[in-house]
MARKOLKE-344772 format. One record per residue: residue number from 0; residue in one letter; chain; x negated, y negated, z of N, C-alpha, C, O, CB in turn. Coordinates in Angstrom, 2 decimals. Glycine has a CB too. Layout:
<atom resi="NUM" resn="A" chain="A" n_xx="X" n_yy="Y" n_zz="Z" ca_xx="X" ca_yy="Y" ca_zz="Z" c_xx="X" c_yy="Y" c_zz="Z" o_xx="X" o_yy="Y" o_zz="Z" cb_xx="X" cb_yy="Y" cb_zz="Z"/>
...
This chain:
<atom resi="0" resn="M" chain="A" n_xx="18.10" n_yy="2.56" n_zz="-25.52" ca_xx="16.80" ca_yy="3.06" ca_zz="-25.89" c_xx="16.55" c_yy="4.36" c_zz="-25.14" o_xx="16.52" o_yy="4.37" o_zz="-23.91" cb_xx="15.69" cb_yy="2.01" cb_zz="-25.58"/>
<atom resi="1" resn="F" chain="A" n_xx="16.38" n_yy="5.43" n_zz="-25.84" ca_xx="16.11" ca_yy="6.76" ca_zz="-25.30" c_xx="17.15" c_yy="7.19" c_zz="-24.28" o_xx="16.84" o_yy="7.97" o_zz="-23.38" cb_xx="14.73" cb_yy="6.79" cb_zz="-24.66"/>
<atom resi="2" resn="G" chain="A" n_xx="18.36" n_yy="6.71" n_zz="-24.40" ca_xx="19.44" ca_yy="7.10" ca_zz="-23.50" c_xx="19.43" c_yy="6.38" c_zz="-22.16" o_xx="20.16" o_yy="6.77" o_zz="-21.26" cb_xx="19.37" cb_yy="8.54" cb_zz="-23.25"/>
<atom resi="3" resn="L" chain="A" n_xx="18.61" n_yy="5.33" n_zz="-22.01" ca_xx="18.55" ca_yy="4.57" ca_zz="-20.77" c_xx="19.66" c_yy="3.51" c_zz="-20.74" o_xx="20.11" o_yy="3.06" o_zz="-21.80" cb_xx="17.17" cb_yy="3.91" cb_zz="-20.61"/>
<atom resi="4" resn="P" chain="A" n_xx="20.10" n_yy="3.12" n_zz="-19.55" ca_xx="21.09" ca_yy="2.05" ca_zz="-19.46" c_xx="20.55" c_yy="0.74" c_zz="-20.05" o_xx="19.34" o_yy="0.56" o_zz="-20.14" cb_xx="21.51" cb_yy="1.83" cb_zz="-17.99"/>
<atom resi="5" resn="A" chain="A" n_xx="21.43" n_yy="-0.14" n_zz="-20.44" ca_xx="21.05" ca_yy="-1.40" ca_zz="-21.09" c_xx="20.20" c_yy="-2.27" c_zz="-20.16" o_xx="19.27" o_yy="-2.93" o_zz="-20.62" cb_xx="22.29" cb_yy="-2.16" cb_zz="-21.53"/>
<atom resi="6" resn="V" chain="A" n_xx="20.51" n_yy="-2.28" n_zz="-18.87" ca_xx="19.74" ca_yy="-3.11" ca_zz="-17.93" c_xx="18.30" c_yy="-2.60" c_zz="-17.86" o_xx="17.36" o_yy="-3.40" o_zz="-17.85" cb_xx="20.40" cb_yy="-3.10" cb_zz="-16.52"/>
<atom resi="7" resn="T" chain="A" n_xx="18.11" n_yy="-1.31" n_zz="-17.80" ca_xx="16.77" ca_yy="-0.74" ca_zz="-17.74" c_xx="15.99" c_yy="-1.06" c_zz="-19.02" o_xx="14.81" o_yy="-1.39" o_zz="-18.97" cb_xx="16.84" cb_yy="0.79" cb_zz="-17.54"/>
<atom resi="8" resn="T" chain="A" n_xx="16.67" n_yy="-0.97" n_zz="-20.15" ca_xx="16.04" ca_yy="-1.30" ca_zz="-21.42" c_xx="15.63" c_yy="-2.77" c_zz="-21.45" o_xx="14.55" o_yy="-3.11" o_zz="-21.92" cb_xx="16.98" cb_yy="-0.98" cb_zz="-22.59"/>
<atom resi="9" resn="A" chain="A" n_xx="16.50" n_yy="-3.65" n_zz="-20.94" ca_xx="16.20" ca_yy="-5.08" ca_zz="-20.92" c_xx="15.00" c_yy="-5.36" c_zz="-20.01" o_xx="14.16" o_yy="-6.19" o_zz="-20.34" cb_xx="17.44" cb_yy="-5.88" cb_zz="-20.44"/>
<atom resi="10" resn="V" chain="A" n_xx="14.93" n_yy="-4.68" n_zz="-18.88" ca_xx="13.80" ca_yy="-4.88" ca_zz="-17.96" c_xx="12.51" c_yy="-4.37" c_zz="-18.60" o_xx="11.47" o_yy="-5.03" o_zz="-18.52" cb_xx="14.06" cb_yy="-4.16" cb_zz="-16.61"/>
<atom resi="11" resn="L" chain="A" n_xx="12.56" n_yy="-3.19" n_zz="-19.22" ca_xx="11.37" ca_yy="-2.61" ca_zz="-19.82" c_xx="10.84" c_yy="-3.44" c_zz="-20.99" o_xx="9.64" o_yy="-3.44" o_zz="-21.26" cb_xx="11.66" cb_yy="-1.21" cb_zz="-20.29"/>
<atom resi="12" resn="I" chain="A" n_xx="11.71" n_yy="-4.13" n_zz="-21.67" ca_xx="11.29" ca_yy="-4.97" ca_zz="-22.80" c_xx="11.05" c_yy="-6.41" c_zz="-22.34" o_xx="10.10" o_yy="-7.05" o_zz="-22.78" cb_xx="12.35" cb_yy="-4.94" cb_zz="-23.92"/>
<atom resi="13" resn="G" chain="A" n_xx="11.90" n_yy="-6.91" n_zz="-21.45" ca_xx="11.86" ca_yy="-8.31" ca_zz="-21.05" c_xx="10.63" c_yy="-8.70" c_zz="-20.25" o_xx="10.03" o_yy="-9.74" o_zz="-20.50" cb_xx="13.07" cb_yy="-8.64" cb_zz="-20.27"/>
<atom resi="14" resn="I" chain="A" n_xx="10.26" n_yy="-7.89" n_zz="-19.28" ca_xx="9.11" ca_yy="-8.23" ca_zz="-18.42" c_xx="7.81" c_yy="-8.27" c_zz="-19.23" o_xx="7.07" o_yy="-9.26" o_zz="-19.12" cb_xx="8.98" cb_yy="-7.22" cb_zz="-17.27"/>
<atom resi="15" resn="P" chain="A" n_xx="7.48" n_yy="-7.27" n_zz="-20.02" ca_xx="6.25" ca_yy="-7.37" ca_zz="-20.83" c_xx="6.32" c_yy="-8.52" c_zz="-21.85" o_xx="5.31" o_yy="-9.17" o_zz="-22.12" cb_xx="5.99" cb_yy="-6.05" cb_zz="-21.57"/>
<atom resi="16" resn="L" chain="A" n_xx="7.48" n_yy="-8.76" n_zz="-22.42" ca_xx="7.62" ca_yy="-9.86" ca_zz="-23.37" c_xx="7.38" c_yy="-11.20" c_zz="-22.68" o_xx="6.67" o_yy="-12.06" o_zz="-23.21" cb_xx="9.02" cb_yy="-9.84" cb_zz="-24.02"/>
<atom resi="17" resn="F" chain="A" n_xx="7.96" n_yy="-11.39" n_zz="-21.49" ca_xx="7.72" ca_yy="-12.60" ca_zz="-20.72" c_xx="6.24" c_yy="-12.74" c_zz="-20.40" o_xx="5.69" o_yy="-13.84" o_zz="-20.51" cb_xx="8.55" cb_yy="-12.59" cb_zz="-19.43"/>
<atom resi="18" resn="W" chain="A" n_xx="5.58" n_yy="-11.66" n_zz="-20.00" ca_xx="4.17" ca_yy="-11.69" ca_zz="-19.63" c_xx="3.31" c_yy="-12.10" c_zz="-20.82" o_xx="2.39" o_yy="-12.91" o_zz="-20.67" cb_xx="3.72" cb_yy="-10.33" cb_zz="-19.10"/>
<atom resi="19" resn="V" chain="A" n_xx="3.59" n_yy="-11.57" n_zz="-21.98" ca_xx="2.82" ca_yy="-11.91" ca_zz="-23.19" c_xx="3.03" c_yy="-13.38" c_zz="-23.53" o_xx="2.05" o_yy="-14.08" o_zz="-23.82" cb_xx="3.24" cb_yy="-11.01" cb_zz="-24.38"/>
<atom resi="20" resn="L" chain="A" n_xx="4.26" n_yy="-13.86" n_zz="-23.51" ca_xx="4.53" ca_yy="-15.26" ca_zz="-23.82" c_xx="3.89" c_yy="-16.19" c_zz="-22.80" o_xx="3.36" o_yy="-17.24" o_zz="-23.16" cb_xx="6.04" cb_yy="-15.51" cb_zz="-23.89"/>
<atom resi="21" resn="Y" chain="A" n_xx="3.95" n_yy="-15.82" n_zz="-21.53" ca_xx="3.32" ca_yy="-16.62" ca_zz="-20.47" c_xx="1.82" c_yy="-16.70" c_zz="-20.68" o_xx="1.23" o_yy="-17.77" o_zz="-20.54" cb_xx="3.64" cb_yy="-16.02" cb_zz="-19.09"/>
<atom resi="22" resn="T" chain="A" n_xx="1.19" n_yy="-15.58" n_zz="-21.01" ca_xx="-0.26" ca_yy="-15.54" ca_zz="-21.23" c_xx="-0.64" c_yy="-16.39" c_zz="-22.44" o_xx="-1.62" o_yy="-17.13" o_zz="-22.38" cb_xx="-0.73" cb_yy="-14.10" cb_zz="-21.43"/>
<atom resi="23" resn="I" chain="A" n_xx="0.11" n_yy="-16.30" n_zz="-23.52" ca_xx="-0.16" ca_yy="-17.12" ca_zz="-24.70" c_xx="-0.02" c_yy="-18.60" c_zz="-24.35" o_xx="-0.85" o_yy="-19.42" o_zz="-24.75" cb_xx="0.79" cb_yy="-16.74" cb_zz="-25.87"/>
<atom resi="24" resn="G" chain="A" n_xx="1.01" n_yy="-18.94" n_zz="-23.61" ca_xx="1.19" ca_yy="-20.33" ca_zz="-23.19" c_xx="0.04" c_yy="-20.82" c_zz="-22.34" o_xx="-0.44" o_yy="-21.94" o_zz="-22.53" cb_xx="2.49" cb_yy="-20.48" cb_zz="-22.43"/>
<atom resi="25" resn="F" chain="A" n_xx="-0.42" n_yy="-20.00" n_zz="-21.40" ca_xx="-1.55" ca_yy="-20.37" ca_zz="-20.55" c_xx="-2.81" c_yy="-20.57" c_zz="-21.38" o_xx="-3.54" o_yy="-21.54" o_zz="-21.16" cb_xx="-1.80" cb_yy="-19.31" cb_zz="-19.48"/>
<atom resi="26" resn="L" chain="A" n_xx="-3.06" n_yy="-19.69" n_zz="-22.33" ca_xx="-4.25" ca_yy="-19.82" ca_zz="-23.16" c_xx="-4.20" c_yy="-21.08" c_zz="-24.01" o_xx="-5.24" o_yy="-21.72" o_zz="-24.22" cb_xx="-4.40" cb_yy="-18.60" cb_zz="-24.05"/>
<atom resi="27" resn="V" chain="A" n_xx="-3.04" n_yy="-21.44" n_zz="-24.50" ca_xx="-2.90" ca_yy="-22.67" ca_zz="-25.30" c_xx="-3.15" c_yy="-23.89" c_zz="-24.43" o_xx="-3.85" o_yy="-24.81" o_zz="-24.84" cb_xx="-1.51" cb_yy="-22.74" cb_zz="-25.95"/>
<atom resi="28" resn="V" chain="A" n_xx="-2.57" n_yy="-23.91" n_zz="-23.23" ca_xx="-2.72" ca_yy="-25.07" ca_zz="-22.35" c_xx="-4.16" c_yy="-25.21" c_zz="-21.85" o_xx="-4.65" o_yy="-26.33" o_zz="-21.72" cb_xx="-1.77" cb_yy="-24.96" cb_zz="-21.16"/>
<atom resi="29" resn="S" chain="A" n_xx="-4.83" n_yy="-24.12" n_zz="-21.58" ca_xx="-6.15" ca_yy="-24.17" ca_zz="-20.95" c_xx="-7.30" c_yy="-24.06" c_zz="-21.95" o_xx="-8.44" o_yy="-23.87" o_zz="-21.52" cb_xx="-6.27" cb_yy="-23.07" cb_zz="-19.94"/>
<atom resi="30" resn="R" chain="A" n_xx="-7.07" n_yy="-24.18" n_zz="-23.22" ca_xx="-8.14" ca_yy="-23.96" ca_zz="-24.19" c_xx="-9.23" c_yy="-25.02" c_zz="-24.13" o_xx="-10.35" o_yy="-24.74" o_zz="-24.57" cb_xx="-7.57" cb_yy="-23.91" cb_zz="-25.57"/>
<atom resi="31" resn="N" chain="A" n_xx="-8.97" n_yy="-26.21" n_zz="-23.63" ca_xx="-9.99" ca_yy="-27.26" ca_zz="-23.57" c_xx="-10.50" c_yy="-27.52" c_zz="-22.17" o_xx="-11.17" o_yy="-28.53" o_zz="-21.95" cb_xx="-9.42" cb_yy="-28.54" cb_zz="-24.13"/>
<atom resi="32" resn="W" chain="A" n_xx="-10.23" n_yy="-26.66" n_zz="-21.22" ca_xx="-10.65" ca_yy="-26.89" ca_zz="-19.84" c_xx="-12.16" c_yy="-26.96" c_zz="-19.71" o_xx="-12.66" o_yy="-27.81" o_zz="-18.96" cb_xx="-10.11" cb_yy="-25.79" cb_zz="-18.94"/>
<atom resi="33" resn="A" chain="A" n_xx="-12.91" n_yy="-26.13" n_zz="-20.40" ca_xx="-14.37" ca_yy="-26.14" ca_zz="-20.28" c_xx="-14.93" c_yy="-27.46" c_zz="-20.77" o_xx="-15.85" o_yy="-28.01" o_zz="-20.16" cb_xx="-14.98" cb_yy="-24.97" cb_zz="-21.07"/>
<atom resi="34" resn="R" chain="A" n_xx="-14.38" n_yy="-27.99" n_zz="-21.85" ca_xx="-14.85" ca_yy="-29.27" ca_zz="-22.38" c_xx="-14.49" c_yy="-30.40" c_zz="-21.42" o_xx="-15.30" o_yy="-31.30" o_zz="-21.21" cb_xx="-14.25" cb_yy="-29.53" cb_zz="-23.77"/>
<atom resi="35" resn="E" chain="A" n_xx="-13.30" n_yy="-30.36" n_zz="-20.84" ca_xx="-12.90" ca_yy="-31.39" ca_zz="-19.89" c_xx="-13.75" c_yy="-31.34" c_zz="-18.63" o_xx="-14.11" o_yy="-32.39" o_zz="-18.09" cb_xx="-11.42" cb_yy="-31.23" cb_zz="-19.53"/>
<atom resi="36" resn="D" chain="A" n_xx="-14.09" n_yy="-30.15" n_zz="-18.16" ca_xx="-14.96" ca_yy="-30.01" ca_zz="-16.99" c_xx="-16.36" c_yy="-30.55" c_zz="-17.29" o_xx="-16.97" o_yy="-31.18" o_zz="-16.43" cb_xx="-15.03" cb_yy="-28.54" cb_zz="-16.55"/>
<atom resi="37" resn="A" chain="A" n_xx="-16.86" n_yy="-30.29" n_zz="-18.48" ca_xx="-18.18" ca_yy="-30.78" ca_zz="-18.85" c_xx="-18.19" c_yy="-32.31" c_zz="-18.90" o_xx="-19.17" o_yy="-32.93" o_zz="-18.50" cb_xx="-18.62" cb_yy="-30.20" cb_zz="-20.21"/>
<atom resi="38" resn="D" chain="A" n_xx="-17.11" n_yy="-32.91" n_zz="-19.36" ca_xx="-17.02" ca_yy="-34.37" ca_zz="-19.42" c_xx="-16.98" c_yy="-34.98" c_zz="-18.02" o_xx="-17.63" o_yy="-36.00" o_zz="-17.78" cb_xx="-15.79" cb_yy="-34.80" cb_zz="-20.21"/>
<atom resi="39" resn="T" chain="A" n_xx="-16.24" n_yy="-34.39" n_zz="-17.12" ca_xx="-16.08" ca_yy="-34.97" ca_zz="-15.80" c_xx="-17.25" c_yy="-34.65" c_zz="-14.88" o_xx="-17.49" o_yy="-35.39" o_zz="-13.93" cb_xx="-14.80" cb_yy="-34.49" cb_zz="-15.17"/>
<atom resi="40" resn="D" chain="A" n_xx="-17.99" n_yy="-33.57" n_zz="-15.14" ca_xx="-19.13" ca_yy="-33.21" ca_zz="-14.30" c_xx="-20.40" c_yy="-33.94" c_zz="-14.70" o_xx="-21.37" o_yy="-33.95" o_zz="-13.94" cb_xx="-19.35" cb_yy="-31.72" cb_zz="-14.36"/>
<atom resi="41" resn="A" chain="A" n_xx="-20.42" n_yy="-34.55" n_zz="-15.87" ca_xx="-21.60" ca_yy="-35.26" ca_zz="-16.34" c_xx="-21.82" c_yy="-36.51" c_zz="-15.49" o_xx="-20.85" o_yy="-37.14" o_zz="-15.05" cb_xx="-21.47" cb_yy="-35.63" cb_zz="-17.84"/>
<atom resi="42" resn="P" chain="A" n_xx="-23.08" n_yy="-36.88" n_zz="-15.27" ca_xx="-23.33" ca_yy="-38.11" ca_zz="-14.51" c_xx="-22.71" c_yy="-39.30" c_zz="-15.23" o_xx="-22.90" o_yy="-39.49" o_zz="-16.44" cb_xx="-24.86" cb_yy="-38.33" cb_zz="-14.32"/>
<atom resi="43" resn="G" chain="A" n_xx="-21.98" n_yy="-40.10" n_zz="-14.50" ca_xx="-21.32" ca_yy="-41.25" ca_zz="-15.10" c_xx="-20.08" c_yy="-40.90" c_zz="-15.88" o_xx="-19.56" o_yy="-41.72" o_zz="-16.64" cb_xx="-22.26" cb_yy="-41.97" cb_zz="-15.98"/>
<atom resi="44" resn="G" chain="A" n_xx="-19.58" n_yy="-39.68" n_zz="-15.70" ca_xx="-18.38" ca_yy="-39.25" ca_zz="-16.40" c_xx="-17.16" c_yy="-39.99" c_zz="-15.90" o_xx="-17.27" o_yy="-40.79" o_zz="-14.97" cb_xx="-18.17" cb_yy="-37.75" cb_zz="-16.23"/>
<atom resi="45" resn="P" chain="A" n_xx="-16.02" n_yy="-39.75" n_zz="-16.49" ca_xx="-14.83" ca_yy="-40.51" ca_zz="-16.14" c_xx="-14.40" c_yy="-40.37" c_zz="-14.69" o_xx="-13.75" o_yy="-41.27" o_zz="-14.15" cb_xx="-13.72" cb_yy="-40.10" cb_zz="-17.00"/>
<atom resi="46" resn="S" chain="A" n_xx="-14.75" n_yy="-39.27" n_zz="-14.03" ca_xx="-14.31" ca_yy="-39.11" ca_zz="-12.65" c_xx="-15.45" c_yy="-39.35" c_zz="-11.65" o_xx="-15.29" o_yy="-39.07" o_zz="-10.47" cb_xx="-13.73" cb_yy="-37.72" cb_zz="-12.46"/>
<atom resi="47" resn="A" chain="A" n_xx="-16.59" n_yy="-39.86" n_zz="-12.12" ca_xx="-17.71" ca_yy="-40.09" ca_zz="-11.21" c_xx="-17.38" c_yy="-41.29" c_zz="-10.33" o_xx="-17.16" o_yy="-42.39" o_zz="-10.83" cb_xx="-19.04" cb_yy="-40.32" cb_zz="-12.01"/>
<atom resi="48" resn="P" chain="A" n_xx="-17.35" n_yy="-41.08" n_zz="-9.01" ca_xx="-17.01" ca_yy="-42.19" ca_zz="-8.12" c_xx="-18.15" c_yy="-43.19" c_zz="-8.04" o_xx="-19.32" o_yy="-42.81" o_zz="-8.06" cb_xx="-16.66" cb_yy="-41.67" cb_zz="-6.72"/>
<atom resi="49" resn="A" chain="A" n_xx="-17.82" n_yy="-44.45" n_zz="-7.94" ca_xx="-18.83" ca_yy="-45.48" ca_zz="-7.74" c_xx="-18.92" c_yy="-45.74" c_zz="-6.25" o_xx="-18.15" o_yy="-46.53" o_zz="-5.70" cb_xx="-18.48" cb_yy="-46.80" cb_zz="-8.54"/>
<atom resi="50" resn="G" chain="A" n_xx="-19.86" n_yy="-45.08" n_zz="-5.61" ca_xx="-20.02" ca_yy="-45.20" ca_zz="-4.17" c_xx="-20.74" c_yy="-46.48" c_zz="-3.80" o_xx="-21.09" o_yy="-47.27" o_zz="-4.67" cb_xx="-20.77" cb_yy="-44.00" cb_zz="-3.61"/>
<atom resi="51" resn="P" chain="A" n_xx="-20.95" n_yy="-46.70" n_zz="-2.51" ca_xx="-21.58" ca_yy="-47.94" ca_zz="-2.05" c_xx="-23.02" c_yy="-48.09" c_zz="-2.54" o_xx="-23.49" o_yy="-49.22" o_zz="-2.69" cb_xx="-21.55" cb_yy="-48.01" cb_zz="-0.55"/>
<atom resi="52" resn="G" chain="A" n_xx="-23.73" n_yy="-47.00" n_zz="-2.79" ca_xx="-25.10" ca_yy="-47.09" ca_zz="-3.25" c_xx="-25.23" c_yy="-47.07" c_zz="-4.76" o_xx="-26.35" o_yy="-47.06" o_zz="-5.28" cb_xx="-25.90" cb_yy="-46.00" cb_zz="-2.68"/>
<atom resi="53" resn="T" chain="A" n_xx="-24.13" n_yy="-47.05" n_zz="-5.46" ca_xx="-24.15" ca_yy="-46.96" ca_zz="-6.91" c_xx="-24.21" c_yy="-48.36" c_zz="-7.51" o_xx="-23.31" o_yy="-49.17" o_zz="-7.25" cb_xx="-22.91" cb_yy="-46.20" cb_zz="-7.44"/>
<atom resi="54" resn="P" chain="A" n_xx="-25.25" n_yy="-48.68" n_zz="-8.29" ca_xx="-25.31" ca_yy="-50.01" ca_zz="-8.89" c_xx="-24.20" c_yy="-50.19" c_zz="-9.93" o_xx="-23.75" o_yy="-49.22" o_zz="-10.55" cb_xx="-26.67" cb_yy="-50.25" cb_zz="-9.53"/>
<atom resi="55" resn="A" chain="A" n_xx="-23.78" n_yy="-51.42" n_zz="-10.11" ca_xx="-22.70" ca_yy="-51.71" ca_zz="-11.03" c_xx="-23.15" c_yy="-51.64" c_zz="-12.47" o_xx="-22.32" o_yy="-51.47" o_zz="-13.36" cb_xx="-22.12" cb_yy="-53.06" cb_zz="-10.74"/>
<atom resi="56" resn="G" chain="A" n_xx="-24.41" n_yy="-51.76" n_zz="-12.74" ca_xx="-24.93" ca_yy="-51.73" ca_zz="-14.10" c_xx="-26.39" c_yy="-51.35" c_zz="-14.07" o_xx="-26.85" o_yy="-50.67" o_zz="-13.15" cb_xx="-24.73" cb_yy="-53.09" cb_zz="-14.80"/>
<atom resi="57" resn="P" chain="A" n_xx="-27.15" n_yy="-51.80" n_zz="-15.10" ca_xx="-28.59" ca_yy="-51.53" ca_zz="-15.09" c_xx="-29.26" c_yy="-52.20" c_zz="-13.91" o_xx="-28.72" o_yy="-53.15" o_zz="-13.34" cb_xx="-29.23" cb_yy="-52.00" cb_zz="-16.40"/>
<atom resi="58" resn="A" chain="A" n_xx="-30.42" n_yy="-51.72" n_zz="-13.53" ca_xx="-31.09" ca_yy="-52.22" ca_zz="-12.32" c_xx="-31.35" c_yy="-53.72" c_zz="-12.39" o_xx="-31.28" o_yy="-54.39" o_zz="-11.36" cb_xx="-32.42" cb_yy="-51.48" cb_zz="-12.11"/>
<atom resi="59" resn="G" chain="A" n_xx="-31.64" n_yy="-54.26" n_zz="-13.56" ca_xx="-31.90" ca_yy="-55.70" ca_zz="-13.69" c_xx="-30.63" c_yy="-56.53" c_zz="-13.66" o_xx="-30.72" o_yy="-57.75" o_zz="-13.51" cb_xx="-32.65" cb_yy="-55.97" cb_zz="-14.96"/>
<atom resi="60" resn="A" chain="A" n_xx="-29.48" n_yy="-55.93" n_zz="-13.81" ca_xx="-28.23" ca_yy="-56.68" ca_zz="-13.90" c_xx="-27.80" c_yy="-57.27" c_zz="-12.56" o_xx="-27.03" o_yy="-58.23" o_zz="-12.53" cb_xx="-27.14" cb_yy="-55.78" cb_zz="-14.43"/>
<atom resi="61" resn="T" chain="A" n_xx="-28.29" n_yy="-56.72" n_zz="-11.46" ca_xx="-27.87" ca_yy="-57.21" ca_zz="-10.15" c_xx="-28.72" c_yy="-58.38" c_zz="-9.70" o_xx="-28.37" o_yy="-59.06" o_zz="-8.73" cb_xx="-27.95" cb_yy="-56.09" cb_zz="-9.12"/>
<atom resi="62" resn="G" chain="A" n_xx="-29.84" n_yy="-58.64" n_zz="-10.37" ca_xx="-30.69" ca_yy="-59.75" ca_zz="-10.01" c_xx="-31.60" c_yy="-59.45" c_zz="-8.84" o_xx="-32.32" o_yy="-60.34" o_zz="-8.38" cb_xx="-29.85" cb_yy="-60.92" cb_zz="-9.70"/>
<atom resi="63" resn="G" chain="A" n_xx="-31.60" n_yy="-58.26" n_zz="-8.35" ca_xx="-32.43" ca_yy="-57.90" ca_zz="-7.21" c_xx="-32.97" c_yy="-56.50" c_zz="-7.34" o_xx="-32.81" o_yy="-55.84" o_zz="-8.37" cb_xx="-31.64" cb_yy="-58.03" cb_zz="-5.93"/>
<atom resi="64" resn="D" chain="A" n_xx="-33.62" n_yy="-56.07" n_zz="-6.29" ca_xx="-34.19" ca_yy="-54.73" ca_zz="-6.26" c_xx="-33.14" c_yy="-53.76" c_zz="-5.77" o_xx="-32.68" o_yy="-53.87" o_zz="-4.63" cb_xx="-35.46" cb_yy="-54.69" cb_zz="-5.37"/>
<atom resi="65" resn="V" chain="A" n_xx="-32.76" n_yy="-52.81" n_zz="-6.60" ca_xx="-31.74" ca_yy="-51.83" ca_zz="-6.22" c_xx="-32.44" c_yy="-50.59" c_zz="-5.70" o_xx="-33.22" o_yy="-49.96" o_zz="-6.41" cb_xx="-30.81" cb_yy="-51.48" cb_zz="-7.43"/>
<atom resi="66" resn="R" chain="A" n_xx="-32.16" n_yy="-50.25" n_zz="-4.46" ca_xx="-32.78" ca_yy="-49.06" ca_zz="-3.87" c_xx="-31.73" c_yy="-48.11" c_zz="-3.42" o_xx="-32.05" o_yy="-47.04" o_zz="-2.89" cb_xx="-33.67" cb_yy="-49.42" cb_zz="-2.70"/>
């Protein structure tokens, strides 16, 4: 290409090509991250820990006063 050695041509084409493919791959993998974050950040979401003060169910389900 333009009289450049083959290695230089491969580097000039290969690095940008790799970068574009890497970026496309990242965008495909991360396209649902915002939705997953919204699900896990919601109260009672799948990753919400049940701490010692967290009732197991509705307030009446424990048979006592939950404070």
